[in-house]
N, CA and C atoms as a LAMMPS dump frame, in Angstrom:
ITEM: TIMESTEP
0
ITEM: NUMBER OF ATOMS
369
ITEM: BOX BOUNDS ff ff ff
-5.0000000000000000e+02 5.0000000000000000e+02
-5.0000000000000000e+02 5.0000000000000000e+02
-5.0000000000000000e+02 5.0000000000000000e+02
ITEM: ATOMS id mol type element x y z
1 1 1 N 122.8 417.826 197.226
2 1 2 C 123.263 417.063 197.734
3 1 3 C 124.34 417.689 198.769
4 2 1 N 124.436 416.834 200.355
5 2 2 C 125.586 417.219 201.261
6 2 3 C 127.021 417.128 200.752
7 3 1 N 127.567 418.264 201.104
8 3 2 C 129.774 417.839 201.242
9 3 3 C 129.682 418.501 202.526
10 4 1 N 130.744 417.238 202.834
11 4 2 C 131.053 418.615 204.323
12 4 3 C 133.269 418.067 203.585
13 5 1 N 133.503 419.856 204.023
14 5 2 C 135.089 419.875 203.972
15 5 3 C 135.788 419.901 205.288
16 6 1 N 137.188 419.458 205.48
17 6 2 C 137.537 419.284 206.309
18 6 3 C 138.657 420.572 206.3
19 7 1 N 139.6 420.263 207.176
20 7 2 C 140.543 421.612 206.377
21 7 3 C 141.381 421.773 207.747
22 8 1 N 142.711 422.307 207.663
23 8 2 C 142.86 422.139 209.189
24 8 3 C 144.202 421.236 209.47
25 9 1 N 144.217 420.531 209.084
26 9 2 C 145.52 419.608 209.8
27 9 3 C 146.789 419.542 209.388
28 10 1 N 147.683 418.75 210.02
29 10 2 C 149.151 419.101 209.736
30 10 3 C 149.632 418.193 210.385
31 11 1 N 151.511 418.578 210.398
32 11 2 C 152.28 418.335 211.592
33 11 3 C 152.077 419.158 212.025
34 12 1 N 152.442 418.496 213.923
35 12 2 C 152.76 419.048 214.946
36 12 3 C 153.658 417.845 215.452
37 13 1 N 154.087 419.169 216.481
38 13 2 C 155.235 418.188 217.395
39 13 3 C 153.922 418.287 219.266
40 14 1 N 154.303 417.169 220.13
41 14 2 C 153.566 417.403 221.194
42 14 3 C 153.14 418.557 221.841
43 15 1 N 152.444 418.593 222.589
44 15 2 C 151.981 419.92 223.023
45 15 3 C 151.446 420.588 222.629
46 16 1 N 151.392 420.621 221.023
47 16 2 C 151.368 422.492 220.093
48 16 3 C 149.838 421.801 219.868
49 17 1 N 149.639 422.985 219.935
50 17 2 C 147.673 423.235 219.486
51 17 3 C 147.677 423.098 218.099
52 18 1 N 146.491 422.977 217.991
53 18 2 C 146.029 423.051 215.902
54 18 3 C 144.644 422.522 216.388
55 19 1 N 143.952 423.8 214.787
56 19 2 C 142.987 423.98 215.393
57 19 3 C 141.556 423.202 213.382
58 20 1 N 140.403 422.737 213.745
59 20 2 C 140.226 422.522 212.421
60 20 3 C 139.021 422.586 212.136
61 21 1 N 138.944 422.485 211.187
62 21 2 C 137.69 423.289 210.891
63 21 3 C 136.377 422.054 209.525
64 22 1 N 135.056 422.245 209.779
65 22 2 C 134.457 421.346 208.35
66 22 3 C 133.359 422.012 207.752
67 23 1 N 133.733 422.437 206.594
68 23 2 C 132.681 423.542 205.942
69 23 3 C 131.429 422.466 205.375
70 24 1 N 130.144 422.869 205.118
71 24 2 C 128.748 421.942 204.799
72 24 3 C 128.556 422.936 203.659
73 25 1 N 128.547 422.391 202.846
74 25 2 C 127.481 422.904 201.472
75 25 3 C 126.095 422.141 200.787
76 26 1 N 125.74 423.024 199.891
77 26 2 C 124.089 421.716 199.609
78 26 3 C 123.291 422.037 200.474
79 27 1 N 123.178 422.39 201.852
80 27 2 C 121.815 422.486 202.8
81 27 3 C 122.382 423.017 204.042
82 28 1 N 121.255 422.6 205.423
83 28 2 C 121.603 423.856 205.801
84 28 3 C 122.012 422.652 206.836
85 29 1 N 122.812 422.643 208.047
86 29 2 C 123.327 421.854 209.047
87 29 3 C 122.335 421.604 210.232
88 30 1 N 121.868 422.99 210.19
89 30 2 C 122.123 423.59 212.292
90 30 3 C 120.497 422.322 212.658
91 31 1 N 119.887 421.41 211.699
92 31 2 C 119.263 421.076 212.582
93 31 3 C 120.101 419.551 213.2
94 32 1 N 120.984 419.497 212.817
95 32 2 C 121.293 417.833 212.94
96 32 3 C 122.561 418.753 213.857
97 33 1 N 123.134 416.918 215.402
98 33 2 C 124.641 417.628 215.473
99 33 3 C 124.834 416.613 214.882
100 34 1 N 126.075 417.388 215.056
101 34 2 C 127.692 417.394 214.302
102 34 3 C 128.806 416.439 215.289
103 35 1 N 129.911 415.679 215.011
104 35 2 C 130.516 415.414 215.73
105 35 3 C 131.592 415.03 214.602
106 36 1 N 133.048 415.354 215.546
107 36 2 C 134.447 414.13 215.19
108 36 3 C 134.527 412.787 215.441
109 37 1 N 135.542 411.785 214.762
110 37 2 C 135.503 410.659 214.454
111 37 3 C 136.849 411.408 213.619
112 38 1 N 137.806 409.586 214.699
113 38 2 C 139.238 409.682 214.109
114 38 3 C 139.669 408.173 213.368
115 39 1 N 140.297 408.239 213.31
116 39 2 C 140.583 406.91 212.357
117 39 3 C 142.57 406.579 212.697
118 40 1 N 143.015 406.008 213.427
119 40 2 C 145.027 405.76 214.01
120 40 3 C 144.556 404.589 212.778
121 41 1 N 145.172 404.903 211.958
122 41 2 C 146.382 403.52 210.807
123 41 3 C 145.847 402.261 211.29
124 42 1 N 145.413 401.341 210.895
125 42 2 C 145.294 399.873 211.59
126 42 3 C 144.042 399.233 212.538
127 43 1 N 143.291 401.06 212.548
128 43 2 C 142.176 400.558 213.945
129 43 3 C 140.419 401.551 213.531
130 44 1 N 139.723 401.347 214.384
131 44 2 C 138.311 401.253 213.884
132 44 3 C 138.341 402.582 214.169
133 45 1 N 137.405 403.742 213.502
134 45 2 C 137.216 405.133 214.208
135 45 3 C 136.106 405.18 214.921
136 46 1 N 136.922 405.692 216.028
137 46 2 C 136.424 406.759 216.566
138 46 3 C 135.816 407.823 217.216
139 47 1 N 134.898 407.541 217.857
140 47 2 C 134.44 409.001 218.204
141 47 3 C 135.758 409.607 219.012
142 48 1 N 134.531 411.416 218.598
143 48 2 C 135.79 412.66 219.225
144 48 3 C 135.221 412.732 220.393
145 49 1 N 134.128 413.959 219.464
146 49 2 C 132.94 415.029 220.126
147 49 3 C 131.952 414.776 219.431
148 50 1 N 131.088 415.6 220.224
149 50 2 C 129.628 415.841 219.409
150 50 3 C 129.372 417.203 219.617
151 51 1 N 127.931 417.749 219.664
152 51 2 C 127.725 419.725 220.084
153 51 3 C 126.635 418.775 218.933
154 52 1 N 125.642 419.319 220.214
155 52 2 C 124.138 419.866 219.377
156 52 3 C 123.704 420.52 219.088
157 53 1 N 122.974 420.5 217.968
158 53 2 C 122.31 421.514 216.506
159 53 3 C 122.662 423.077 217.375
160 54 1 N 122.323 423.588 218.849
161 54 2 C 122.296 425.086 218.911
162 54 3 C 123.97 425.025 219.322
163 55 1 N 124.591 423.919 219.931
164 55 2 C 126.203 424.419 219.463
165 55 3 C 125.853 424.274 221.55
166 56 1 N 124.935 424.614 222.107
167 56 2 C 124.621 424.303 223.794
168 56 3 C 125.188 422.728 224.264
169 57 1 N 125.288 421.833 223.89
170 57 2 C 125.007 421.092 224.709
171 57 3 C 126.808 420.034 223.501
172 58 1 N 127.973 419.236 224.899
173 58 2 C 128.12 419.013 223.646
174 58 3 C 128.775 417.408 224.43
175 59 1 N 129.969 416.409 224.006
176 59 2 C 130.033 414.856 224.743
177 59 3 C 131.285 415.206 224.12
178 60 1 N 132.363 414.322 224.953
179 60 2 C 133.593 414.492 224.73
180 60 3 C 134.041 413.061 224.869
181 61 1 N 134.726 412.079 223.948
182 61 2 C 135.481 410.79 224.288
183 61 3 C 136.009 411.268 226.177
184 62 1 N 136.439 410.101 226.609
185 62 2 C 137.791 410.564 228.198
186 62 3 C 139.002 411.122 227.211
187 63 1 N 139.484 410.443 226.771
188 63 2 C 140.866 410.444 225.857
189 63 3 C 140.869 412.191 225.107
190 64 1 N 139.968 412.792 225.083
191 64 2 C 140.38 414.266 224.995
192 64 3 C 139.996 415.764 225.84
193 65 1 N 138.72 415.076 226.906
194 65 2 C 138.069 415.716 227.283
195 65 3 C 139.593 416.561 228.419
196 66 1 N 139.056 418.083 228.071
197 66 2 C 139.899 418.76 228.231
198 66 3 C 141.117 419.522 227.648
199 67 1 N 141.017 418.722 226.744
200 67 2 C 142.532 419.33 225.782
201 67 3 C 141.506 419.669 224.014
202 68 1 N 140.267 419.174 224.175
203 68 2 C 140.036 419.501 222.831
204 68 3 C 138.322 420.386 223.044
205 69 1 N 138.239 421.358 222.23
206 69 2 C 136.694 422.217 221.714
207 69 3 C 136.168 421.448 221.003
208 70 1 N 134.917 421.572 220.995
209 70 2 C 134.007 421.844 219.797
210 70 3 C 133.185 422.962 219.2
211 71 1 N 132.813 423.758 218.292
212 71 2 C 132.663 425.207 218.466
213 71 3 C 131.255 424.193 217.157
214 72 1 N 130.397 425.261 217.016
215 72 2 C 129.334 425.387 215.595
216 72 3 C 129.761 426.503 215.181
217 73 1 N 129.381 427.35 213.907
218 73 2 C 129.084 428.324 213.11
219 73 3 C 127.313 428.306 212.615
220 74 1 N 126.618 428.419 213.382
221 74 2 C 125.227 427.549 212.182
222 74 3 C 125.025 428.747 211.037
223 75 1 N 125.67 429.611 211.136
224 75 2 C 125.263 430.477 210.349
225 75 3 C 126.001 430.756 209.167
226 76 1 N 127.226 430.123 209.082
227 76 2 C 128.178 429.249 208.413
228 76 3 C 128.426 428.096 208.067
229 77 1 N 127.131 427.366 208.394
230 77 2 C 127.8 426.156 208.385
231 77 3 C 128.847 425.02 208.536
232 78 1 N 129.093 425.5 210.053
233 78 2 C 130.928 424.75 210.256
234 78 3 C 130.978 424.806 211.442
235 79 1 N 131.539 424.139 211.303
236 79 2 C 131.852 423.217 212.593
237 79 3 C 133.835 422.948 212.48
238 80 1 N 133.935 423.566 214.181
239 80 2 C 135.447 423.402 214.774
240 80 3 C 135.922 422.874 215.504
241 81 1 N 136.822 422.533 215.469
242 81 2 C 137.731 421.535 216.444
243 81 3 C 139.47 422.138 216.706
244 82 1 N 139.17 423.095 217.957
245 82 2 C 140.135 422.806 218.527
246 82 3 C 141.459 422.167 219.599
247 83 1 N 142.237 421.615 218.778
248 83 2 C 143.144 420.634 219.642
249 83 3 C 143.922 421.091 220.601
250 84 1 N 144.38 421.164 221.693
251 84 2 C 145.363 421.525 222.87
252 84 3 C 145.97 420.393 223.119
253 85 1 N 146.848 420.761 223.462
254 85 2 C 148.077 419.667 224.334
255 85 3 C 148.005 418.447 224.023
256 86 1 N 148.63 418.457 222.364
257 86 2 C 148.191 417.448 222.004
258 86 3 C 149.34 415.714 222.25
259 87 1 N 148.174 415.033 221.59
260 87 2 C 149.793 413.823 221.984
261 87 3 C 149.38 413.11 220.896
262 88 1 N 150.806 412.563 220.664
263 88 2 C 151.163 411.253 219.805
264 88 3 C 149.896 410.459 219.176
265 89 1 N 149.518 410.164 220.278
266 89 2 C 147.745 409.146 220.078
267 89 3 C 147.233 409.796 220.174
268 90 1 N 147.043 410.921 219.107
269 90 2 C 145.996 411.843 219.015
270 90 3 C 146.167 412.278 217.363
271 91 1 N 147.033 411.242 216.753
272 91 2 C 147.297 411.255 215.099
273 91 3 C 146.198 410.348 214.511
274 92 1 N 146.168 410.63 213.698
275 92 2 C 145.369 409.891 212.718
276 92 3 C 144.22 410.663 211.409
277 93 1 N 143.032 410.457 210.669
278 93 2 C 142.833 411.234 210.06
279 93 3 C 141.091 411.342 211.07
280 94 1 N 140.837 413.162 210.716
281 94 2 C 139.928 413.359 211.548
282 94 3 C 139.177 413.33 210.222
283 95 1 N 137.812 412.875 210.407
284 95 2 C 136.059 412.955 210.056
285 95 3 C 135.209 414.102 210.76
286 96 1 N 134.503 414.79 209.808
287 96 2 C 134.175 416.041 210.651
288 96 3 C 132.571 414.801 209.833
289 97 1 N 131.595 415.057 210.545
290 97 2 C 130.16 413.625 210.787
291 97 3 C 128.592 415.057 211.273
292 98 1 N 127.85 414.595 210.052
293 98 2 C 126.469 415.454 210.05
294 98 3 C 125.407 414.16 210.431
295 99 1 N 123.94 414.801 210.521
296 99 2 C 123.455 413.752 210.192
297 99 3 C 122.833 413.783 211.133
298 100 1 N 122.543 413.612 212.171
299 100 2 C 122.685 412.578 212.987
300 100 3 C 121.017 413.443 213.476
301 101 1 N 119.925 413.315 214.411
302 101 2 C 118.95 413.687 214.794
303 101 3 C 119.125 413.327 216.96
304 102 1 N 120.039 412.799 216.598
305 102 2 C 120.177 412.266 218.134
306 102 3 C 121.527 412.551 218.59
307 103 1 N 121.901 412.528 219.696
308 103 2 C 123.417 412.828 220.386
309 103 3 C 124.412 411.693 220.139
310 104 1 N 124.416 411.352 219.468
311 104 2 C 124.863 409.812 218.888
312 104 3 C 126.753 409.865 219.686
313 105 1 N 127.231 408.545 219.516
314 105 2 C 128.544 408.274 219.549
315 105 3 C 129.361 407.184 218.795
316 106 1 N 127.936 406.806 217.75
317 106 2 C 127.944 405.85 216.994
318 106 3 C 127.659 406.395 215.376
319 107 1 N 128.597 405.654 214.585
320 107 2 C 128.812 406.486 213.531
321 107 3 C 127.746 405.824 212.543
322 108 1 N 127.569 404.83 213.175
323 108 2 C 125.969 404.694 212.259
324 108 3 C 124.766 406.03 212.031
325 109 1 N 125.171 406.367 212.744
326 109 2 C 124.01 407.197 213.135
327 109 3 C 124.244 408.783 212.627
328 110 1 N 125.394 408.878 212.224
329 110 2 C 125.732 410.172 211.052
330 110 3 C 126.031 409.729 209.697
331 111 1 N 124.641 410.855 208.885
332 111 2 C 124.342 410.396 207.518
333 111 3 C 125.719 410.798 206.456
334 112 1 N 126.032 411.996 207.111
335 112 2 C 126.865 412.615 206.449
336 112 3 C 128.134 412.811 206.613
337 113 1 N 129.409 413.05 205.86
338 113 2 C 130.926 412.065 205.963
339 113 3 C 131.971 413.146 205.222
340 114 1 N 132.999 413.807 205.639
341 114 2 C 133.733 414.779 205.026
342 114 3 C 134.685 413.541 204.919
343 115 1 N 135.942 414.099 203.878
344 115 2 C 136.4 413.001 203.491
345 115 3 C 138.134 412.895 204.485
346 116 1 N 137.918 413.691 205.484
347 116 2 C 139.045 413.776 206.349
348 116 3 C 140.11 413.845 205.93
349 117 1 N 140.65 414.946 207.701
350 117 2 C 141.641 415.139 207.131
351 117 3 C 143.498 414.269 208.694
352 118 1 N 144.833 414.859 207.574
353 118 2 C 144.748 414.222 208.375
354 118 3 C 146.211 414.701 209.717
355 119 1 N 145.661 414.356 211.038
356 119 2 C 146.461 414.952 212.184
357 119 3 C 147.472 413.735 212.55
358 120 1 N 149.306 414.448 211.781
359 120 2 C 150.053 413.846 212.959
360 120 3 C 150.243 414.235 214.229
361 121 1 N 150.987 414.205 214.616
362 121 2 C 151.5 414.664 216.221
363 121 3 C 153.32 414.057 216.432
364 122 1 N 154.339 414.444 216.205
365 122 2 C 155.5 413.878 216.979
366 122 3 C 156.05 414.377 217.682
367 123 1 N 156.17 412.822 217.903
368 123 2 C 156.584 413.055 220.511
369 123 3 C 158.146 413.847 220.096
């Protein structure tokens, strides 16, 4: 059984930096695309960024492009999200996802999900 566990969320001020991690267990996810999604209160879950199995290809939502960086370590079965210059609109629960065989921005493409970690950005 695959488990994804996110960590690193918290309360930060606008302009600060924050790093999230997502560690997978149960099986190697090195063959799958991995992604981060987020969900703000009262809103639908939205795509943030995804990374290819090799880590050589990434795609970002326009809202985070230039500020967030995704990376992965297949040896550790872990994906990371570095968030710089955070804004209040980055507030939400951040979810790690995997299991996609294509580079999709759709939640339905991902089989495995973490429980999420809260990120709150104060102005």
